[in-house]
N, C-alpha and C positions, 0 to 999 in steps of 0.2 A: 457223538452218536455218528456213525458212518451212513453216507448219502447212499441210497438205493441207487444200483446200476441197472440201467435199461439197455439191452441188446441193439446194438448200431444196426441201422438199415445199409447193408453193403449191396444189395440187389437194385435193378433198376424201377423206378416208380412204375406203379400200376398204370396201364392205359387208361387215357380219358374215356368219359362214358360216351356212348353213341349218342347222336343228337336225340333221336326219338325217346330215349329213356332219361335225358340230361334234366336235371333240378334246377332249382334257382342258383343255390351255392355253385355247383359246377358251371353254370353259366356265367356267371361272376367272374369266377377265377380264369375260365377260357378266354373272356373278355380282357382281363388285366394280362394274360400272356400274350392275346394278340396285339396289344397294345405295346407291351416292351419288343415283342420280335419285329415291330413296323412303327419304331419311335417318332421318327420325324413325321412321315406323311398322317399319322394319325394325330400328333401334336398339332398339326396345322388345323384340324377340324375345330379346336378350340377358339379360334381367332373371333368368330360370331358371336358366342357366349361371352368371352372375354371383353369385346367391345361394347357389346350390350350393358355389361356391369358397370364398366368404365364411364358411360353415360347416365347410366339410371341411378348409380349412388347418390343419395340425399335427395332424391326427387320425390315428390307424393304419389301414392298408388295410382291415382289417374293418370299422371304422365308415364310413369312405368308400364301400364296396360297399354298406351299409345306406344310406347318404344317397342314393345314386345311384337306388335303390328307391323310397324315400320322394319324392324329387322327380320321379318318373317321370311323375305328372300335370302338373306344370308344363313338364317338356322336351317332351312331346307336345303340350300346348297351343301351344308355340312352333312346332315343326314344323308343325302345322295351320294356325296363324296366316300362316306363311311360305308355304304352297301356298295360302290365300285371297287372298295378295298377288299371286302368279305366275298366278294363275286370271284368266280374262277375265270379267269379272262377278262378282257377290257370289255364293259359294256359298249355297244355305240352310241354316237350323239344322240339319237333318236330317244333310245330309253333313257339317256340321261334328262332329256327335256320333259319327257312323259313323267319322270320321276318328279322332277321339279314341280311341275303344275299339279300332279298330284298331292305332293307334299304341301304346297301352300294351301290347297283347299282343306286338307285335313287339318292345318295349323291354325285355321282362321278362327274358329271358337276357344281355342286353349288361353289366349288371354283373359278372356273373360270368366272362364274356369277357375284359373290360377287366383283371380281376385277373392274367392271364396276359401276353397280349400283346395288342396293338391290332388286329393283322391280321385274326385270326378275327372278331373283332366288327364290322370293317369289312365282311369277306365276309359276313357275316350280314345286314346292313344293305342291303348291294348286293342280297342275294337277296330279301330281304322289305320292306325299307323302302319301296319305290314303291308298295305297297300303300295307304300313306295318302294319298299325293296321287290315287290313283286313285279312292279314297272322295270326297275334297274337291273336285278338278277335275272328273273324270269322274261324280261323285255315284252311283257305285255302291253295291250293298249290301253288307253284312260279309263274306259268303262270297265273293262276286264280285270284291271288292277284292283280295284275297290272290291269286285266280286270275289277275287283270289283274297285279297285282304279279309274281307269278313269271314271266308271259308277256313283261313288259318287261325283267327281269332277263335272260332268255334270249335276248332279242333281240342283246345285246350286252354279254356279263357283264364280261368285259375292261374295257369302256369303263365300265360303272358301278362296277365295284370301283376301276379307276385314277381315276375323278372324286372318289370318295369319298377316296381315299388322298390325293390330291393338295389335296383341301381340308382335310385334316387336319393335311397337312405344312406350308399356309400358315398355318394357324392356331396350330399349337404353335410353329412358328418365330417369326411376328410376336408372338406372345403373350411367349414369352422375351425377345425384344429390348424390348418394352413394359416388361415387369416390372424388366428391368435397368435401364431408364431411369427407372423410379418406385421404385426399390429405395430403402430405408432401414432403420434397425436396429430400429425397434419392431414388436411382433407387429400392433397395430391398423394400423399404416400398410402391413404386407404384405397384410394382409387387403382394407384399401381399394384397394389398388394390384391385388391378384389379381380382386377385383370391378370394377374399370374395366377392365381389360384385357380380361376375359370378356364385360363388357357392351359392349364394341366390337366384339369380334373374333369372339363364336361366332355372331352372326348370319349370318355367311358360311356357316356348316356348314349351317343349316337352309335358307337360301335356295338354295345350291347344290344341295343334295339335291333340292328342289323343282324347280329349273331341270332337274335331271337326268332327271327325268320327262318333260319337255318333249323332251329328245334321243330317249330312249327310246321314246317314243310315236311319234316322228317315223319313227325306224327301223323300227318295227313296219309303220307305213302305206307306208314306202317298200317294203318289202320284199312284203308283200301286193300291192301295185301291180304290182311286178315280176313276181311270180308269175302273176296273172291276165292280164298282157300276153303271157307266155310259155307259157301253156297254151292247146292249141287248143281251138278251139270244137268 
């Protein structure tokens, strides 16, 4: 039986969707593409989660929660660095410091939320996590960053929450497969495999969250523009 033949795609690929209309799948694809284009700088973002996993493996849930708090500064710095990579131009030191302060405060309840189920933690980060790129990319002050983060979250909370959930699913599934391929019997090898898996895969979470800010900011601009055009003079 002859196999069906499909027409070859000889033309250029269709252009990516604009941020204001980008859905979850194009966001994940854009995140992966950004990772490939700036591999080494993005790879370095995974050192925080990789180091956390290497220490937390085999420990109790209580110890893991404490470690999540202890690693808050490193995790926050990774997120701030991801926002700086996504930003157009280099953010000034003050914007980076405000981003670290904002991110530290946002992250504080996350370890407790992770102890139950991951969805409340993702909902919390979708609601307030965009305050960090607001500080780094838009260079807003401490209080104004939270105000802007809430505005961006309300622009399309379903998209924000769904995007973070999709990134988390991609991360956990890919990590499970990679750990399966790297599995061995010794504890040291398990720690090494976990570190390598998180080093490679966790940057997707940081970069994806930073790119989500671009989507939500574009949605806010689009909404304001449409409102201004429909408002009578």
